[in-house]
C-alpha positions as CSV (number, residue, x, y, z in Angstrom):
1,M,36.5,-38.3,29.3
2,E,37.5,-39.4,32.7
3,V,41.2,-39.9,33.6
4,K,41.9,-42.6,36.2
5,G,43.1,-41.1,39.5
6,V,42.1,-37.5,38.6
7,S,39.2,-35.8,40.4
8,R,36.9,-33.6,38.2
9,N,34.3,-31.6,40.1
10,L,31.3,-29.9,38.4
11,H,31.9,-26.8,36.4
12,A,30.9,-23.5,38.1
13,G,29.0,-21.0,35.9
14,F,29.6,-23.1,32.7
15,H,27.8,-21.7,29.6
16,R,27.1,-24.0,26.7
17,I,26.2,-23.4,23.1
18,D,23.8,-26.0,22.0
19,G,23.0,-24.7,18.6
20,F,23.1,-21.7,16.3
21,G,21.4,-18.6,17.8
22,I,21.4,-14.8,18.0
23,N,22.4,-13.2,21.2
24,V,20.9,-9.7,20.8
25,F,21.4,-8.6,24.4
26,S,23.7,-9.3,27.4
27,R,22.2,-10.0,30.8
28,D,23.0,-6.4,31.8
29,E,21.2,-5.0,28.7
30,L,18.2,-7.2,29.5
31,Y,18.2,-5.8,33.0
32,A,18.4,-2.3,31.7
33,V,15.3,-2.8,29.5
34,H,13.5,-4.3,32.4
35,C,14.4,-1.3,34.7
36,A,13.3,1.1,32.0
37,T,10.0,-0.8,31.7
38,L,9.4,-0.7,35.4
39,D,10.0,3.1,35.3
40,V,7.4,3.5,32.5
41,L,4.8,1.3,34.4
42,Q,5.3,3.2,37.7
43,H,5.6,6.8,36.5
44,V,3.8,6.9,33.2
45,G,1.3,4.0,33.6
46,V,-1.1,2.4,31.2
47,R,-4.6,3.4,30.3
48,V,-7.2,0.8,31.4
49,D,-10.8,1.4,30.4
50,S,-12.4,-1.6,32.2
51,K,-13.6,-0.7,35.7
52,E,-13.3,-4.4,36.8
53,A,-9.7,-4.5,35.6
54,Q,-9.0,-1.2,37.4
55,E,-10.3,-2.8,40.6
56,I,-8.0,-5.7,40.3
57,F,-5.0,-3.5,39.7
58,A,-6.0,-1.3,42.6
59,G,-6.4,-4.4,44.8
60,G,-2.8,-5.4,44.1
61,G,-1.5,-2.0,45.0
62,A,-1.6,0.0,41.8
63,T,-2.6,3.7,41.7
64,V,-5.8,4.3,39.6
65,D,-6.8,7.7,38.4
66,P,-10.6,7.5,37.9
67,Q,-10.6,10.8,35.8
68,T,-8.0,9.6,33.2
69,D,-8.3,5.8,33.7
70,I,-4.5,5.8,34.0
71,V,-3.1,2.9,36.1
72,K,0.4,3.2,37.6
73,I,1.8,-0.2,38.5
74,P,4.6,-0.4,41.2
75,P,7.6,-2.6,40.5
76,Y,6.7,-5.1,43.2
77,M,3.5,-6.0,41.5
78,V,5.3,-6.7,38.3
79,E,8.0,-8.8,40.0
80,D,5.3,-10.8,41.9
81,A,3.3,-11.4,38.6
82,L,6.5,-12.6,36.9
83,R,7.2,-15.1,39.7
84,W,3.6,-16.4,39.7
85,A,3.3,-16.8,35.9
86,P,4.2,-20.4,34.9
87,G,7.3,-21.0,32.7
88,T,6.0,-24.2,31.2
89,L,2.6,-24.6,29.6
90,L,0.6,-27.5,28.3
91,L,-1.2,-26.7,25.1
92,A,-3.5,-29.7,25.0
93,A,-5.0,-31.2,21.9
94,R,-8.1,-33.2,21.3
95,D,-5.6,-36.0,20.3
96,P,-3.3,-36.3,23.2
97,K,-0.6,-37.5,20.9
98,K,-0.6,-34.0,19.5
99,D,-0.2,-32.2,22.8
100,Y,2.5,-29.5,22.8
101,I,4.6,-28.3,25.8
102,L,5.8,-24.7,25.8
103,E,9.0,-24.6,27.7
104,S,12.4,-22.9,27.8
105,N,14.7,-23.1,24.7
106,R,12.4,-25.4,22.7
107,V,11.1,-23.9,19.4
108,G,7.8,-24.8,17.8
109,F,6.1,-23.6,14.7
110,V,2.6,-22.4,13.9
111,N,1.0,-20.7,11.0
112,F,0.0,-17.0,11.4
113,G,-3.3,-15.1,10.9
114,E,-5.5,-13.6,10.1
115,G,-5.9,-13.4,6.3
116,V,-8.9,-11.5,5.0
117,N,-8.5,-12.3,1.3
118,I,-7.2,-15.4,-0.6
119,I,-6.6,-16.5,-4.2
120,D,-9.3,-19.2,-4.6
121,P,-7.6,-22.5,-5.2
122,V,-10.2,-23.5,-7.9
123,T,-11.2,-20.3,-9.7
124,R,-7.8,-18.5,-9.1
125,K,-9.7,-15.3,-8.3
126,Y,-8.8,-13.0,-5.4
127,R,-11.7,-12.9,-3.0
128,P,-12.7,-12.4,0.7
129,T,-12.3,-15.4,2.9
130,N,-15.2,-17.4,4.3
131,K,-16.1,-20.0,6.9
132,R,-15.2,-22.9,4.5
133,D,-11.8,-21.4,4.1
134,V,-11.3,-21.4,7.9
135,A,-12.1,-25.1,8.0
136,N,-9.8,-25.9,5.0
137,A,-6.9,-23.9,6.5
138,A,-7.4,-25.8,9.9
139,L,-7.4,-29.1,8.0
140,M,-4.2,-28.3,6.2
141,S,-2.5,-27.1,9.4
142,D,-3.6,-30.3,11.1
143,Y,-2.0,-32.4,8.4
144,L,1.3,-30.6,8.3
145,S,3.7,-32.2,10.8
146,E,5.9,-29.1,10.8
147,M,3.0,-27.2,12.5
148,D,3.0,-28.0,16.3
149,I,-0.2,-26.1,16.9
150,S,-2.8,-24.4,14.8
151,Y,-3.7,-20.8,14.4
152,R,-6.9,-19.3,13.1
153,A,-5.4,-18.5,9.6
154,V,-8.3,-16.7,7.9
155,V,-11.6,-15.2,9.0
156,A,-15.2,-16.2,8.2
157,Q,-16.2,-12.9,6.6
158,D,-19.4,-14.4,5.4
159,Q,-20.6,-14.4,9.0
160,P,-21.7,-11.5,11.2
161,G,-18.8,-9.6,12.6
162,H,-19.8,-9.7,16.3
163,V,-19.9,-13.6,16.3
164,Q,-17.2,-14.4,13.7
165,S,-14.9,-15.9,16.4
166,L,-17.6,-18.4,17.3
167,H,-18.0,-19.4,13.6
168,N,-14.2,-19.6,13.3
169,A,-14.1,-22.0,16.3
170,E,-17.0,-24.1,14.9
171,A,-15.0,-24.5,11.7
172,I,-11.7,-25.2,13.4
173,F,-12.7,-27.7,16.1
174,P,-13.8,-30.5,13.8
175,N,-10.9,-30.0,11.4
176,T,-7.9,-30.2,13.6
177,A,-6.9,-32.4,16.5
178,K,-4.2,-30.0,17.5
179,H,-4.3,-27.2,20.0
180,F,-5.3,-23.9,18.4
181,F,-5.1,-20.1,19.0
182,I,-8.1,-18.0,18.4
183,G,-9.2,-14.4,19.0
184,A,-12.3,-14.1,21.2
185,D,-13.4,-10.6,20.1
186,G,-14.8,-9.7,23.5
187,V,-15.7,-11.4,26.8
188,K,-19.2,-12.7,25.7
189,N,-17.6,-14.7,22.9
190,A,-14.8,-15.8,25.2
191,R,-17.4,-17.3,27.5
192,K,-19.1,-19.2,24.7
193,L,-15.7,-20.4,23.3
194,I,-15.0,-21.8,26.8
195,K,-18.3,-23.6,26.8
196,M,-17.5,-25.1,23.4
197,G,-14.1,-26.2,24.6
198,A,-15.6,-27.6,27.8
199,A,-18.2,-29.6,25.8
200,L,-15.3,-31.3,23.9
201,A,-13.1,-31.7,26.9
202,G,-15.8,-33.2,29.1
203,G,-16.5,-30.3,31.4
204,K,-14.9,-27.0,32.6
205,D,-12.7,-28.8,35.1
206,K,-11.4,-31.1,32.4
207,L,-10.8,-28.1,30.1
208,K,-8.9,-26.3,32.8
209,E,-6.7,-29.4,33.3
210,R,-6.2,-29.8,29.5
211,P,-6.9,-26.5,27.7
212,L,-7.7,-27.2,24.1
213,I,-7.6,-23.6,23.0
214,S,-5.7,-20.4,23.8
215,F,-7.0,-16.9,23.4
216,N,-5.1,-14.2,21.5
217,V,-5.3,-10.8,23.2
218,C,-3.7,-7.5,22.0
219,P,-2.8,-4.5,24.1
220,T,-3.4,-1.3,22.1
221,S,-0.2,0.7,21.5
222,L,0.6,3.1,22.9
223,L,0.2,1.8,26.5
224,K,-3.5,1.1,26.5
225,L,-5.5,-1.9,27.6
226,I,-9.1,-1.8,26.2
227,P,-12.0,-4.0,27.6
228,E,-11.8,-6.3,24.6
229,C,-8.4,-7.3,25.9
230,T,-8.7,-7.0,29.7
231,D,-12.1,-8.7,30.0
232,V,-10.9,-11.7,28.0
233,V,-7.7,-11.9,30.0
234,M,-9.7,-12.0,33.3
235,E,-12.2,-14.5,32.0
236,A,-9.4,-16.8,30.7
237,A,-7.4,-16.6,33.9
238,R,-10.4,-17.8,35.9
239,A,-11.1,-20.6,33.4
240,G,-7.4,-21.7,33.1
241,I,-7.3,-20.9,29.4
242,P,-3.9,-19.7,28.2
243,V,-3.7,-16.1,26.8
244,N,-1.3,-15.2,24.1
245,I,-0.5,-11.5,24.8
246,I,0.5,-10.1,21.4
247,S,1.6,-6.4,21.3
248,M,1.4,-5.2,17.7
249,A,3.2,-1.8,17.9
250,M,4.5,0.0,14.9
251,A,7.8,1.8,15.5
252,G,7.5,5.3,14.2
253,A,3.7,5.3,14.4
254,T,2.1,3.9,17.5
255,S,5.4,3.5,19.4
256,P,8.8,5.2,19.5
257,V,10.7,5.3,16.2
258,T,13.8,3.7,17.8
259,L,13.7,0.0,18.2
260,A,15.0,0.3,21.8
261,G,12.1,2.6,22.7
262,T,9.6,0.4,21.0
263,L,10.9,-2.6,22.9
264,V,10.4,-0.8,26.2
265,T,6.8,0.2,25.5
266,H,6.1,-3.2,24.0
267,N,7.5,-4.8,27.2
268,A,5.4,-2.5,29.3
269,E,2.2,-3.4,27.5
270,V,2.8,-7.1,27.8
271,L,3.9,-7.0,31.4
272,A,0.9,-4.9,32.4
273,T,-1.4,-7.5,30.9
274,I,0.5,-10.3,32.7
275,V,0.1,-8.4,36.0
276,L,-3.7,-8.3,35.3
277,S,-3.7,-12.0,34.5
278,Q,-1.8,-13.0,37.6
279,F,-3.6,-10.7,40.1
280,T,-6.9,-12.1,38.7
281,C,-5.8,-15.7,39.3
282,K,-2.3,-16.5,40.6
283,G,-0.5,-18.9,38.2
284,A,-2.9,-18.3,35.2
285,P,-1.2,-19.5,32.0
286,C,0.0,-16.7,29.7
287,I,2.4,-16.3,26.8
288,Y,4.7,-13.4,26.1
289,G,3.8,-12.5,22.5
290,S,4.8,-10.1,19.7
291,S,3.9,-9.1,16.2
292,T,5.5,-5.7,16.6
293,T,7.2,-4.2,13.6
294,I,8.0,-0.8,12.0
295,M,5.7,1.4,10.0
296,D,6.6,1.7,6.4
297,M,6.9,5.5,6.1
298,R,6.3,5.5,2.4
299,Y,3.2,3.4,2.3
300,T,2.0,3.8,5.9
301,T,1.7,0.0,6.3
302,A,2.9,-2.5,8.8
303,P,5.5,-4.7,6.9
304,V,5.6,-8.0,8.7
305,G,8.4,-9.1,6.3
306,A,10.7,-6.2,7.3
307,P,14.1,-7.1,8.8
308,E,13.2,-4.9,11.8
309,L,10.4,-7.3,12.7
310,G,12.9,-10.2,12.9
311,M,15.2,-8.0,15.1
312,I,12.3,-7.1,17.4
313,S,11.1,-10.7,17.6
314,A,14.6,-11.9,18.5
315,A,14.8,-9.2,21.2
316,V,11.3,-10.1,22.5
317,A,12.2,-13.8,22.7
318,K,15.2,-12.9,24.8
319,M,13.1,-10.8,27.1
320,A,10.7,-13.7,27.6
321,Q,13.6,-16.0,28.4
322,Y,14.9,-13.4,30.9
323,Y,11.5,-13.6,32.6
324,L,11.4,-17.4,32.3
325,L,8.2,-17.1,30.3
326,P,7.1,-19.0,27.1
327,S,7.0,-16.7,24.1
328,F,5.2,-16.4,20.7
329,V,6.9,-14.2,18.1
330,A,6.1,-13.4,14.5
331,G,8.5,-14.4,11.8
332,G,9.4,-12.5,8.6
């Protein structure tokens, strides 16, 4: 409300609360996690098995040990990559009305994957999933207005393993007009998936302008980037296809038992992959992802419904905001 005759200048450093949220870290704590991550990347490093990826890291200034395949990444490379990575992404859809924009402080929803068994909706029997199930799940996701984008929900186990991702895409493309995430399972399949997307978009240039798909890639905890991850990241960066970088660490098994320690190694794995993406092609679209949880010490499983998963996801989302990056986190 303005009062006549009274001058009110703009607020300096004004913080607003626009909705209910969880503030898991202060800015100083986020910076501390970032510094710890830089220390890990510079002095411990990550193992990178792909020679082409090693060359890209080395070209940017990283130290590569050819005997151990350990890549040590200096802080300036990480800082450069974070500046180059876009903070807003267009996840284009075949129906432009269903385009989705990933940007700061806007929350969207997507189904998760990937299921390998289902209860048959007709026979009520528990069975492995097939290609028809992939298509039906995509159709359901397309119908649900609550789902902003689609995710490969189940896998076509009735198809050969080395080309399952291609069959998954063939089932999904005709059954959703939304953008969808899919695993490529290697660079050969990634190239074919890009060709499929280009055929629908009207060419590779059109697909780069309006990417209809995103690739899921997963660093291997602890601190390892295998070719199935790195080669897809490089191919996607050159084609302008977004990559959703999802670390799936298990605290107490493949990462430190403390959640703070797991967050640091998780952050190191994702940032190392972002560095590879950006030094392959500056400005390549990427998403800071997480499906990190704890290991159930009794059953030696990864409980994605555990409270700790929600805690880690909240922390990861804050780290992504700190880096001005779009995020993808699993929910319990």
